[in-house]
N, C-alpha and C positions, 0 to 999 in steps of 0.2 A: 727532383732529383734534388737541389737544395737541403729540404729533410730529410732525406733519406743518406746522403753522403756526408753531411757537415755535422758535429755536436751542438748541441743546442746553447749551450752556454760558449763558444767559440768564440775568444773575439777576433778580430778582423781590419785590418788600415790595406789601402788601395788608393793608386796615383792614376788622377784623370791626363792619360798624357795624350797631345796630338800627334796622330804620325805622319801631318803635314803640314806647309805651311797656311794655314787658316785664321780669319778672324774669330773669337769667341764672343758667342751668343747662347742666350739660354739658360744661363746658368740657375737664375731663379727658380726653374721648371725643377732643376736637382734639388733643390731644397721642399721644394715643393713635396715631391715623388717621395725624398725618402720621409718628409713628416707626415705621411700618409702609409708608409711603411713601418716605419721605425722612429716616432721622435726622439728617441734618446741616440741616432746615428747624430754623428758629427761629420758637419760637410762644413767645406772649406775650399774658398775658390781664392788661387794668388795670382789670376788676372782676371781682370775685369772686363765686362760685355765691349764691344769695338777695341780690343787691344789684338793685333796684328801680331802672331807666335811661328814658330818655325818649325819644323818636324823636330819628336822629340823632346818638345817643351814638356813639363808637369804643370798643368795649367791648375789645378786643384786637387783635395784628396779626401778620399771617407775612411771614417773610425766609428768600431763599433760592434756586432753583434757582429760576426762573420755568413750567419742568415741571412740579416737584416741586408749587406750589404749586396750579397748575392742574390736576393728576390727583386731587391730595385735594379739593378746595373743594366740588362737589356732595355728595361724603358726609360730609362737615365739619358744612358749613350743614345738612342733612335732620338729623343729630344734634341738633345744635345747638337748630334749629327747633322740633325735637318735646319735645325736653327743656324745654326754654326756656316751650313752653308750655304743661307740664305745671304747672312751676312758678309761670306766672304763674295759671291758673287756680284754682291754689291760694289763692295767697296771698288773689284777691278772695274765696273762699270759705271763709275764718281772719278775714279783716274783715266780713263778712256774722255771722259768728258774736258780734259785737260783743267789747269789752273787756271788759264788765262778767260773764263770764262763767268759771266755771271749767271747760266743756263742752271737749273736744278733738275736732279733726278729724281725723279717721284715713282711709287708703284703705283699698283690699281687694287680692284677689288677679288682679281682673280687669285684668291688665295683657299690653301687647304681648309673643308668645312670645318667648323669649330676652332681652327688653329688660327683667327683671321688678326685679332692684339698681338698671338706670341709672333706672329712673320712679320708686321708690321714695327713690332721693336727692334725684332733682326733687322732690317732694313734701315731703322736708325741707326743700330749697330753700325751698321756698314759704312754709313755717310750719307745715305740718300735721307729722302721726303717722305712723308706720304700722303697719298692725294686722301681721297674722303674715305674715311672708315663705313658708313652707310649712304644709302642714300638719303638720309637726314641732312648731312653735310653738305651738299650742292644739287644744285638741279641740272643734268646734267642730259642735253634733247642728243639723240641718237637717230641714227636713219629711220629706224623703225617707226619712231615715235613723230617726224616729221613726214613721215609718209601718212601714219594714222591721224594726224592732226589737220592736214591739207596745206599745208607748207611750215616754210621757218619763221616769217612772219608771224602767223596763228599759233605756232607752239610756243613760239616767245613772249606774245601778250597772253594765251593763258596761261603759261607758268610765272607770268611778272604779277598777273591778275591772285593769283593762290598763296605765293612762298611770301613769306615773310621780308622787311626791309632789307635783312643783315646776310640774306642768301645771296649768292653770286648765281650766276645761268650763264653755265656754256654751250655750247653750240658744236655739233660734232661736222665738219664740212671735208667731201676728197673732192669738192672741183673750185675753184675758183673762184666762179657766178654765186656759188653758197655762201662764198666768205662776203665778198658787195651784200649777198640777201640779212648775213648775221648780222654784221655793221648797221646795217640799214634798224635792221630790228630791233635794235641796242642790247646784246648782246656782249656779257661783260666779260667772259671768256672766249676763244674759238679754239676748237681741236681739231689740230691739221690732219687728219687719217690718212695713213696710207699714200701720203704724198711723195713724189721723186725726190731726190733731193733741190732741183731746178725749181721745181717747182713750191716747195716750203720756201724758200729764199723770197720769191716771188711775192709770195701768198704776206710773209712777214715786214715787208716791203711795204705791199698796199693796208695791210693794216695799222701798221706806227705807230702809235699811241694810243689808239682811240678802242683797243682792247688788250687783252695779255693772252697771250698763246703757247701753245702747247702742242707737242709732236705725238703724236702717236702712230702704233700698226706697223707690220715690218721692221720694230727696232733691233737694232742686235750690235752687240759690245763694239764691233768695228768699226759700226754708223755713227755712233754716239758723238765723235769728232766734228765728222762734218754737220751733225743735226746742229750742235751747238753752236760751228762757224756761220751758220745760217742767218743767228740771229734770234732762233726760237727762244722763249725765256723758262719753259718746262719741257722735260722730256720722259711720259710714261712709258714704263717698261715691266709687264706682263712677266716674262719670263724672271725678274727679281723672283717671286714668290712661286710662278707652275713650272717650274722650271729648271731652278735652282738644284743643283746634285747636291747629297751628302755627302758633308766631310766625313776624314776619318777621325776617328779619337777613339779612345781603348782603354780597360780600367785594366791597372798590371798590380797583379796582388803585392803585399809587402810579407815575405812568406820569415 
């Protein structure tokens, strides 16, 4: 349609505008997209990733051949809206933890296929922290691993024998007796999975300083303050990447 309607040499300039309050993320993807469409296109962002802006804010602009701007528009906005959505939800969740806590919000590997690096960067832009990027980053022994290995002790021993000395070993527990087993086995981190607030607080007390603690499962923004108050050191929230709604950004043509 662009080639049919727009003269080949017509110049163009357009602003990238926030249509709602949001946290910007993914500006580098816009540069990459227009480098591919037409490297002569000028792409400038006036707002850095991680900045919260109000509706109506111009976050950047494009300048070059009109055809090039229009050909790259939808793809560029799709990435910006998706990644800024992740950053915006992350910022909301970080605020829900409260200022008076050492608890850190982390993401998970529940990311869009092919977009893990971009989405994890968006989490950082929103003020969150990254969990593992891949299986190579740390050993996480989950319920199915425990069942297949024959118990927590055997699973931890097998992992410890094969993992290099810099890798931490984390064990997923959804019962208090499993927490005790994981501590006996020498787990470095204990993942408290789908526990009630009361059970989680008890588990944190049992663990003390013997291992790091992470809460996961059933985590909502509304619950984050209670999880932090329980004393857990990390909260992992898959929704940051798998359920973040896209935000509204648009391209306003400068006629």
